[in-house]
mmCIF file of the C-alpha atoms, coordinates in Angstrom:
data_MODEL
# 
_entry.id   MODEL 
# 
loop_
_atom_site.group_PDB 
_atom_site.id 
_atom_site.type_symbol 
_atom_site.label_atom_id 
_atom_site.label_alt_id 
_atom_site.label_comp_id 
_atom_site.label_asym_id 
_atom_site.label_entity_id 
_atom_site.label_seq_id 
_atom_site.pdbx_PDB_ins_code 
_atom_site.Cartn_x 
_atom_site.Cartn_y 
_atom_site.Cartn_z 
_atom_site.occupancy 
_atom_site.B_iso_or_equiv 
_atom_site.pdbx_formal_charge 
_atom_site.auth_seq_id 
_atom_site.auth_comp_id 
_atom_site.auth_asym_id 
_atom_site.auth_atom_id 
_atom_site.pdbx_PDB_model_num 
ATOM 1   C CA . UNK A 1 1   ? -61.850 133.956 11.529  1.00 0.00 ? 1   UNK A CA 1 
ATOM 2   C CA . UNK A 1 2   ? -64.267 136.449 10.015  1.00 0.00 ? 2   UNK A CA 1 
ATOM 3   C CA . UNK A 1 3   ? -64.308 139.404 12.469  1.00 0.00 ? 3   UNK A CA 1 
ATOM 4   C CA . UNK A 1 4   ? -67.535 139.894 14.438  1.00 0.00 ? 4   UNK A CA 1 
ATOM 5   C CA . UNK A 1 5   ? -69.322 136.913 12.882  1.00 0.00 ? 5   UNK A CA 1 
ATOM 6   C CA . UNK A 1 6   ? -68.232 133.668 14.570  1.00 0.00 ? 6   UNK A CA 1 
ATOM 7   C CA . UNK A 1 7   ? -67.483 132.283 11.096  1.00 0.00 ? 7   UNK A CA 1 
ATOM 8   C CA . UNK A 1 8   ? -64.282 130.656 9.905   1.00 0.00 ? 8   UNK A CA 1 
ATOM 9   C CA . UNK A 1 9   ? -63.283 131.034 6.261   1.00 0.00 ? 9   UNK A CA 1 
ATOM 10  C CA . UNK A 1 10  ? -60.474 128.916 4.891   1.00 0.00 ? 10  UNK A CA 1 
ATOM 11  C CA . UNK A 1 11  ? -58.890 128.379 1.493   1.00 0.00 ? 11  UNK A CA 1 
ATOM 12  C CA . UNK A 1 12  ? -56.362 125.674 0.722   1.00 0.00 ? 12  UNK A CA 1 
ATOM 13  C CA . UNK A 1 13  ? -54.407 124.827 -2.390  1.00 0.00 ? 13  UNK A CA 1 
ATOM 14  C CA . UNK A 1 14  ? -51.734 122.324 -3.281  1.00 0.00 ? 14  UNK A CA 1 
ATOM 15  C CA . UNK A 1 15  ? -49.968 120.808 -6.257  1.00 0.00 ? 15  UNK A CA 1 
ATOM 16  C CA . UNK A 1 16  ? -48.433 117.353 -6.122  1.00 0.00 ? 16  UNK A CA 1 
ATOM 17  C CA . UNK A 1 17  ? -46.578 114.784 -8.169  1.00 0.00 ? 17  UNK A CA 1 
ATOM 18  C CA . UNK A 1 18  ? -46.375 111.037 -7.444  1.00 0.00 ? 18  UNK A CA 1 
ATOM 19  C CA . UNK A 1 19  ? -43.357 109.256 -8.900  1.00 0.00 ? 19  UNK A CA 1 
ATOM 20  C CA . UNK A 1 20  ? -43.280 105.457 -8.949  1.00 0.00 ? 20  UNK A CA 1 
ATOM 21  C CA . UNK A 1 21  ? -40.001 103.559 -9.260  1.00 0.00 ? 21  UNK A CA 1 
ATOM 22  C CA . UNK A 1 22  ? -41.603 100.698 -11.222 1.00 0.00 ? 22  UNK A CA 1 
ATOM 23  C CA . UNK A 1 23  ? -43.360 101.354 -14.528 1.00 0.00 ? 23  UNK A CA 1 
ATOM 24  C CA . UNK A 1 24  ? -43.129 105.109 -14.058 1.00 0.00 ? 24  UNK A CA 1 
ATOM 25  C CA . UNK A 1 25  ? -44.354 105.853 -17.592 1.00 0.00 ? 25  UNK A CA 1 
ATOM 26  C CA . UNK A 1 26  ? -47.712 104.306 -16.705 1.00 0.00 ? 26  UNK A CA 1 
ATOM 27  C CA . UNK A 1 27  ? -48.053 104.983 -12.965 1.00 0.00 ? 27  UNK A CA 1 
ATOM 28  C CA . UNK A 1 28  ? -46.618 108.468 -12.309 1.00 0.00 ? 28  UNK A CA 1 
ATOM 29  C CA . UNK A 1 29  ? -49.262 111.150 -11.868 1.00 0.00 ? 29  UNK A CA 1 
ATOM 30  C CA . UNK A 1 30  ? -49.758 114.765 -10.791 1.00 0.00 ? 30  UNK A CA 1 
ATOM 31  C CA . UNK A 1 31  ? -52.641 116.698 -9.249  1.00 0.00 ? 31  UNK A CA 1 
ATOM 32  C CA . UNK A 1 32  ? -53.776 120.168 -8.224  1.00 0.00 ? 32  UNK A CA 1 
ATOM 33  C CA . UNK A 1 33  ? -56.255 120.712 -5.396  1.00 0.00 ? 33  UNK A CA 1 
ATOM 34  C CA . UNK A 1 34  ? -58.199 123.742 -4.137  1.00 0.00 ? 34  UNK A CA 1 
ATOM 35  C CA . UNK A 1 35  ? -60.697 123.978 -1.268  1.00 0.00 ? 35  UNK A CA 1 
ATOM 36  C CA . UNK A 1 36  ? -62.844 126.798 0.087   1.00 0.00 ? 36  UNK A CA 1 
ATOM 37  C CA . UNK A 1 37  ? -64.703 126.293 3.366   1.00 0.00 ? 37  UNK A CA 1 
ATOM 38  C CA . UNK A 1 38  ? -67.007 128.549 5.425   1.00 0.00 ? 38  UNK A CA 1 
ATOM 39  C CA . UNK A 1 39  ? -68.189 127.237 8.786   1.00 0.00 ? 39  UNK A CA 1 
ATOM 40  C CA . UNK A 1 40  ? -69.157 127.814 12.380  1.00 0.00 ? 40  UNK A CA 1 
ATOM 41  C CA . UNK A 1 41  ? -70.287 125.493 15.203  1.00 0.00 ? 41  UNK A CA 1 
ATOM 42  C CA . UNK A 1 42  ? -73.573 124.677 13.459  1.00 0.00 ? 42  UNK A CA 1 
ATOM 43  C CA . UNK A 1 43  ? -73.009 124.668 9.695   1.00 0.00 ? 43  UNK A CA 1 
ATOM 44  C CA . UNK A 1 44  ? -70.337 124.062 7.085   1.00 0.00 ? 44  UNK A CA 1 
ATOM 45  C CA . UNK A 1 45  ? -70.435 124.888 3.388   1.00 0.00 ? 45  UNK A CA 1 
ATOM 46  C CA . UNK A 1 46  ? -67.628 124.457 0.917   1.00 0.00 ? 46  UNK A CA 1 
ATOM 47  C CA . UNK A 1 47  ? -66.181 123.160 -2.305  1.00 0.00 ? 47  UNK A CA 1 
ATOM 48  C CA . UNK A 1 48  ? -63.251 120.846 -3.138  1.00 0.00 ? 48  UNK A CA 1 
ATOM 49  C CA . UNK A 1 49  ? -61.810 121.014 -6.646  1.00 0.00 ? 49  UNK A CA 1 
ATOM 50  C CA . UNK A 1 50  ? -59.294 118.471 -7.957  1.00 0.00 ? 50  UNK A CA 1 
ATOM 51  C CA . UNK A 1 51  ? -57.596 118.438 -11.362 1.00 0.00 ? 51  UNK A CA 1 
ATOM 52  C CA . UNK A 1 52  ? -55.518 115.304 -11.741 1.00 0.00 ? 52  UNK A CA 1 
ATOM 53  C CA . UNK A 1 53  ? -54.023 112.778 -14.113 1.00 0.00 ? 53  UNK A CA 1 
ATOM 54  C CA . UNK A 1 54  ? -54.959 109.980 -11.697 1.00 0.00 ? 54  UNK A CA 1 
ATOM 55  C CA . UNK A 1 55  ? -58.135 108.114 -12.691 1.00 0.00 ? 55  UNK A CA 1 
ATOM 56  C CA . UNK A 1 56  ? -60.651 107.174 -10.026 1.00 0.00 ? 56  UNK A CA 1 
ATOM 57  C CA . UNK A 1 57  ? -60.798 103.497 -11.019 1.00 0.00 ? 57  UNK A CA 1 
ATOM 58  C CA . UNK A 1 58  ? -57.395 101.801 -10.515 1.00 0.00 ? 58  UNK A CA 1 
ATOM 59  C CA . UNK A 1 59  ? -53.754 102.506 -9.745  1.00 0.00 ? 59  UNK A CA 1 
ATOM 60  C CA . UNK A 1 60  ? -52.716 99.869  -12.290 1.00 0.00 ? 60  UNK A CA 1 
ATOM 61  C CA . UNK A 1 61  ? -54.160 101.465 -15.431 1.00 0.00 ? 61  UNK A CA 1 
ATOM 62  C CA . UNK A 1 62  ? -52.779 104.266 -17.533 1.00 0.00 ? 62  UNK A CA 1 
ATOM 63  C CA . UNK A 1 63  ? -53.440 107.703 -16.094 1.00 0.00 ? 63  UNK A CA 1 
ATOM 64  C CA . UNK A 1 64  ? -56.123 109.962 -17.510 1.00 0.00 ? 64  UNK A CA 1 
ATOM 65  C CA . UNK A 1 65  ? -56.735 113.626 -16.809 1.00 0.00 ? 65  UNK A CA 1 
ATOM 66  C CA . UNK A 1 66  ? -59.939 114.280 -14.905 1.00 0.00 ? 66  UNK A CA 1 
ATOM 67  C CA . UNK A 1 67  ? -61.714 116.941 -12.892 1.00 0.00 ? 67  UNK A CA 1 
ATOM 68  C CA . UNK A 1 68  ? -63.438 116.150 -9.633  1.00 0.00 ? 68  UNK A CA 1 
ATOM 69  C CA . UNK A 1 69  ? -65.547 118.769 -7.912  1.00 0.00 ? 69  UNK A CA 1 
ATOM 70  C CA . UNK A 1 70  ? -67.261 118.190 -4.558  1.00 0.00 ? 70  UNK A CA 1 
ATOM 71  C CA . UNK A 1 71  ? -69.702 120.776 -3.270  1.00 0.00 ? 71  UNK A CA 1 
ATOM 72  C CA . UNK A 1 72  ? -70.991 120.173 0.254   1.00 0.00 ? 72  UNK A CA 1 
ATOM 73  C CA . UNK A 1 73  ? -73.169 121.621 2.981   1.00 0.00 ? 73  UNK A CA 1 
ATOM 74  C CA . UNK A 1 74  ? -73.983 120.399 6.482   1.00 0.00 ? 74  UNK A CA 1 
ATOM 75  C CA . UNK A 1 75  ? -76.026 121.659 9.387   1.00 0.00 ? 75  UNK A CA 1 
ATOM 76  C CA . UNK A 1 76  ? -76.086 120.483 13.010  1.00 0.00 ? 76  UNK A CA 1 
ATOM 77  C CA . UNK A 1 77  ? -78.167 121.794 15.898  1.00 0.00 ? 77  UNK A CA 1 
ATOM 78  C CA . UNK A 1 78  ? -76.407 123.143 18.963  1.00 0.00 ? 78  UNK A CA 1 
ATOM 79  C CA . UNK A 1 79  ? -74.149 120.783 20.918  1.00 0.00 ? 79  UNK A CA 1 
ATOM 80  C CA . UNK A 1 80  ? -75.216 122.383 24.213  1.00 0.00 ? 80  UNK A CA 1 
ATOM 81  C CA . UNK A 1 81  ? -78.415 120.282 24.452  1.00 0.00 ? 81  UNK A CA 1 
ATOM 82  C CA . UNK A 1 82  ? -78.354 116.519 25.144  1.00 0.00 ? 82  UNK A CA 1 
ATOM 83  C CA . UNK A 1 83  ? -79.816 115.576 21.738  1.00 0.00 ? 83  UNK A CA 1 
ATOM 84  C CA . UNK A 1 84  ? -79.267 117.140 18.344  1.00 0.00 ? 84  UNK A CA 1 
ATOM 85  C CA . UNK A 1 85  ? -79.965 116.529 14.685  1.00 0.00 ? 85  UNK A CA 1 
ATOM 86  C CA . UNK A 1 86  ? -77.907 117.163 11.588  1.00 0.00 ? 86  UNK A CA 1 
ATOM 87  C CA . UNK A 1 87  ? -78.308 117.167 7.824   1.00 0.00 ? 87  UNK A CA 1 
ATOM 88  C CA . UNK A 1 88  ? -75.679 116.765 5.102   1.00 0.00 ? 88  UNK A CA 1 
ATOM 89  C CA . UNK A 1 89  ? -75.693 117.054 1.336   1.00 0.00 ? 89  UNK A CA 1 
ATOM 90  C CA . UNK A 1 90  ? -72.904 116.827 -1.197  1.00 0.00 ? 90  UNK A CA 1 
ATOM 91  C CA . UNK A 1 91  ? -72.514 116.545 -4.934  1.00 0.00 ? 91  UNK A CA 1 
ATOM 92  C CA . UNK A 1 92  ? -69.473 114.717 -6.356  1.00 0.00 ? 92  UNK A CA 1 
ATOM 93  C CA . UNK A 1 93  ? -68.847 115.475 -10.036 1.00 0.00 ? 93  UNK A CA 1 
ATOM 94  C CA . UNK A 1 94  ? -66.199 113.498 -12.028 1.00 0.00 ? 94  UNK A CA 1 
ATOM 95  C CA . UNK A 1 95  ? -65.370 114.408 -15.636 1.00 0.00 ? 95  UNK A CA 1 
ATOM 96  C CA . UNK A 1 96  ? -62.552 112.996 -17.783 1.00 0.00 ? 96  UNK A CA 1 
ATOM 97  C CA . UNK A 1 97  ? -60.739 115.262 -20.198 1.00 0.00 ? 97  UNK A CA 1 
ATOM 98  C CA . UNK A 1 98  ? -60.405 112.776 -23.105 1.00 0.00 ? 98  UNK A CA 1 
ATOM 99  C CA . UNK A 1 99  ? -63.397 111.264 -24.877 1.00 0.00 ? 99  UNK A CA 1 
ATOM 100 C CA . UNK A 1 100 ? -62.094 107.671 -24.601 1.00 0.00 ? 100 UNK A CA 1 
ATOM 101 C CA . UNK A 1 101 ? -62.541 107.945 -20.796 1.00 0.00 ? 101 UNK A CA 1 
ATOM 102 C CA . UNK A 1 102 ? -66.025 109.525 -20.936 1.00 0.00 ? 102 UNK A CA 1 
ATOM 103 C CA . UNK A 1 103 ? -67.444 106.125 -19.977 1.00 0.00 ? 103 UNK A CA 1 
ATOM 104 C CA . UNK A 1 104 ? -66.437 107.018 -16.382 1.00 0.00 ? 104 UNK A CA 1 
ATOM 105 C CA . UNK A 1 105 ? -68.050 110.511 -16.324 1.00 0.00 ? 105 UNK A CA 1 
ATOM 106 C CA . UNK A 1 106 ? -70.444 110.515 -13.386 1.00 0.00 ? 106 UNK A CA 1 
ATOM 107 C CA . UNK A 1 107 ? -72.268 112.518 -10.760 1.00 0.00 ? 107 UNK A CA 1 
ATOM 108 C CA . UNK A 1 108 ? -72.934 111.271 -7.207  1.00 0.00 ? 108 UNK A CA 1 
ATOM 109 C CA . UNK A 1 109 ? -75.406 112.989 -4.889  1.00 0.00 ? 109 UNK A CA 1 
ATOM 110 C CA . UNK A 1 110 ? -75.443 112.111 -1.175  1.00 0.00 ? 110 UNK A CA 1 
ATOM 111 C CA . UNK A 1 111 ? -78.154 113.240 1.268   1.00 0.00 ? 111 UNK A CA 1 
ATOM 112 C CA . UNK A 1 112 ? -77.931 112.359 4.937   1.00 0.00 ? 112 UNK A CA 1 
ATOM 113 C CA . UNK A 1 113 ? -79.364 112.882 8.404   1.00 0.00 ? 113 UNK A CA 1 
ATOM 114 C CA . UNK A 1 114 ? -77.848 112.318 11.839  1.00 0.00 ? 114 UNK A CA 1 
ATOM 115 C CA . UNK A 1 115 ? -79.154 111.998 15.373  1.00 0.00 ? 115 UNK A CA 1 
ATOM 116 C CA . UNK A 1 116 ? -76.658 113.087 18.046  1.00 0.00 ? 116 UNK A CA 1 
ATOM 117 C CA . UNK A 1 117 ? -76.355 112.357 21.750  1.00 0.00 ? 117 UNK A CA 1 
ATOM 118 C CA . UNK A 1 118 ? -74.072 115.079 23.108  1.00 0.00 ? 118 UNK A CA 1 
ATOM 119 C CA . UNK A 1 119 ? -71.945 113.746 25.959  1.00 0.00 ? 119 UNK A CA 1 
ATOM 120 C CA . UNK A 1 120 ? -70.259 117.156 26.243  1.00 0.00 ? 120 UNK A CA 1 
ATOM 121 C CA . UNK A 1 121 ? -70.024 120.276 24.049  1.00 0.00 ? 121 UNK A CA 1 
ATOM 122 C CA . UNK A 1 122 ? -66.950 118.680 22.404  1.00 0.00 ? 122 UNK A CA 1 
ATOM 123 C CA . UNK A 1 123 ? -68.008 115.010 22.134  1.00 0.00 ? 123 UNK A CA 1 
ATOM 124 C CA . UNK A 1 124 ? -71.073 113.189 20.797  1.00 0.00 ? 124 UNK A CA 1 
ATOM 125 C CA . UNK A 1 125 ? -72.326 109.760 19.826  1.00 0.00 ? 125 UNK A CA 1 
ATOM 126 C CA . UNK A 1 126 ? -74.327 109.620 16.612  1.00 0.00 ? 126 UNK A CA 1 
ATOM 127 C CA . UNK A 1 127 ? -76.467 107.469 14.355  1.00 0.00 ? 127 UNK A CA 1 
ATOM 128 C CA . UNK A 1 128 ? -76.688 108.422 10.691  1.00 0.00 ? 128 UNK A CA 1 
ATOM 129 C CA . UNK A 1 129 ? -78.453 107.531 7.464   1.00 0.00 ? 129 UNK A CA 1 
ATOM 130 C CA . UNK A 1 130 ? -77.266 108.530 3.968   1.00 0.00 ? 130 UNK A CA 1 
ATOM 131 C CA . UNK A 1 131 ? -79.002 108.071 0.610   1.00 0.00 ? 131 UNK A CA 1 
ATOM 132 C CA . UNK A 1 132 ? -76.845 108.256 -2.523  1.00 0.00 ? 132 UNK A CA 1 
ATOM 133 C CA . UNK A 1 133 ? -77.478 108.259 -6.240  1.00 0.00 ? 133 UNK A CA 1 
ATOM 134 C CA . UNK A 1 134 ? -74.791 107.736 -8.913  1.00 0.00 ? 134 UNK A CA 1 
ATOM 135 C CA . UNK A 1 135 ? -75.576 108.797 -12.488 1.00 0.00 ? 135 UNK A CA 1 
ATOM 136 C CA . UNK A 1 136 ? -73.213 108.173 -15.395 1.00 0.00 ? 136 UNK A CA 1 
ATOM 137 C CA . UNK A 1 137 ? -73.149 110.323 -18.498 1.00 0.00 ? 137 UNK A CA 1 
ATOM 138 C CA . UNK A 1 138 ? -72.495 107.483 -21.020 1.00 0.00 ? 138 UNK A CA 1 
ATOM 139 C CA . UNK A 1 139 ? -72.643 104.325 -18.887 1.00 0.00 ? 139 UNK A CA 1 
ATOM 140 C CA . UNK A 1 140 ? -76.251 103.907 -17.785 1.00 0.00 ? 140 UNK A CA 1 
ATOM 141 C CA . UNK A 1 141 ? -75.913 100.224 -16.774 1.00 0.00 ? 141 UNK A CA 1 
ATOM 142 C CA . UNK A 1 142 ? -73.653 101.148 -13.814 1.00 0.00 ? 142 UNK A CA 1 
ATOM 143 C CA . UNK A 1 143 ? -76.027 103.742 -12.382 1.00 0.00 ? 143 UNK A CA 1 
ATOM 144 C CA . UNK A 1 144 ? -77.045 102.991 -8.826  1.00 0.00 ? 144 UNK A CA 1 
ATOM 145 C CA . UNK A 1 145 ? -78.759 104.118 -5.667  1.00 0.00 ? 145 UNK A CA 1 
ATOM 146 C CA . UNK A 1 146 ? -77.505 103.382 -2.197  1.00 0.00 ? 146 UNK A CA 1 
ATOM 147 C CA . UNK A 1 147 ? -78.367 103.497 1.453   1.00 0.00 ? 147 UNK A CA 1 
ATOM 148 C CA . UNK A 1 148 ? -75.878 103.677 4.293   1.00 0.00 ? 148 UNK A CA 1 
ATOM 149 C CA . UNK A 1 149 ? -76.414 103.514 8.048   1.00 0.00 ? 149 UNK A CA 1 
ATOM 150 C CA . UNK A 1 150 ? -73.741 104.256 10.609  1.00 0.00 ? 150 UNK A CA 1 
ATOM 151 C CA . UNK A 1 151 ? -72.970 104.533 14.308  1.00 0.00 ? 151 UNK A CA 1 
ATOM 152 C CA . UNK A 1 152 ? -70.070 106.476 15.743  1.00 0.00 ? 152 UNK A CA 1 
ATOM 153 C CA . UNK A 1 153 ? -68.459 108.907 18.112  1.00 0.00 ? 153 UNK A CA 1 
ATOM 154 C CA . UNK A 1 154 ? -67.115 112.348 17.183  1.00 0.00 ? 154 UNK A CA 1 
ATOM 155 C CA . UNK A 1 155 ? -65.060 115.013 18.937  1.00 0.00 ? 155 UNK A CA 1 
ATOM 156 C CA . UNK A 1 156 ? -62.681 114.846 21.867  1.00 0.00 ? 156 UNK A CA 1 
ATOM 157 C CA . UNK A 1 157 ? -62.053 111.075 22.131  1.00 0.00 ? 157 UNK A CA 1 
ATOM 158 C CA . UNK A 1 158 ? -59.237 111.358 24.716  1.00 0.00 ? 158 UNK A CA 1 
ATOM 159 C CA . UNK A 1 159 ? -57.290 114.198 26.365  1.00 0.00 ? 159 UNK A CA 1 
ATOM 160 C CA . UNK A 1 160 ? -55.017 114.674 23.330  1.00 0.00 ? 160 UNK A CA 1 
ATOM 161 C CA . UNK A 1 161 ? -57.004 112.831 20.660  1.00 0.00 ? 161 UNK A CA 1 
ATOM 162 C CA . UNK A 1 162 ? -59.879 114.228 18.639  1.00 0.00 ? 162 UNK A CA 1 
ATOM 163 C CA . UNK A 1 163 ? -61.574 112.905 15.529  1.00 0.00 ? 163 UNK A CA 1 
ATOM 164 C CA . UNK A 1 164 ? -64.337 110.591 14.359  1.00 0.00 ? 164 UNK A CA 1 
ATOM 165 C CA . UNK A 1 165 ? -64.681 106.823 14.712  1.00 0.00 ? 165 UNK A CA 1 
ATOM 166 C CA . UNK A 1 166 ? -67.636 105.143 13.041  1.00 0.00 ? 166 UNK A CA 1 
ATOM 167 C CA . UNK A 1 167 ? -68.841 101.900 11.560  1.00 0.00 ? 167 UNK A CA 1 
ATOM 168 C CA . UNK A 1 168 ? -71.178 101.844 8.558   1.00 0.00 ? 168 UNK A CA 1 
ATOM 169 C CA . UNK A 1 169 ? -73.212 99.346  6.594   1.00 0.00 ? 169 UNK A CA 1 
ATOM 170 C CA . UNK A 1 170 ? -73.698 100.166 2.905   1.00 0.00 ? 170 UNK A CA 1 
ATOM 171 C CA . UNK A 1 171 ? -76.320 98.760  0.527   1.00 0.00 ? 171 UNK A CA 1 
ATOM 172 C CA . UNK A 1 172 ? -76.212 99.592  -3.194  1.00 0.00 ? 172 UNK A CA 1 
ATOM 173 C CA . UNK A 1 173 ? -78.671 98.705  -5.976  1.00 0.00 ? 173 UNK A CA 1 
ATOM 174 C CA . UNK A 1 174 ? -77.507 98.832  -9.610  1.00 0.00 ? 174 UNK A CA 1 
ATOM 175 C CA . UNK A 1 175 ? -79.842 99.433  -12.575 1.00 0.00 ? 175 UNK A CA 1 
# 
């Protein structure tokens, strides 16, 4: 907690190694993760950084070093009124370290809006819409735009259970 501000600042880091018993020379991988997050009841801004030897495409292919960086921001009006609105934006950046994997280098931008019905200060029902755009550096035929709609509930779901449950429908158009 940042004193006198109502803000929470957090930083997280971890390093991991996955060891497979079958075909370990192809499937073992490692990663390093860092996250910085600044938030309060109404907004959240942060960044996730991942450096890994695990590719984003399949667990059955040889591993390739890549960087993934996700910057995000969200805003939600007060949960004290019956209805609220929210906005989200994030940028997902994937870059591979070796040129033979550059075909997978991409950037995904997501922009979304939510409408909330606040059952209590800790629980709400919501409807959301998200637009996304995926751009590849060297692979223009896989570029796409997408639309996603969702319905869900967020917050205190039971006396000792909190979280989010939602169902979404995704539509994606490729170039």
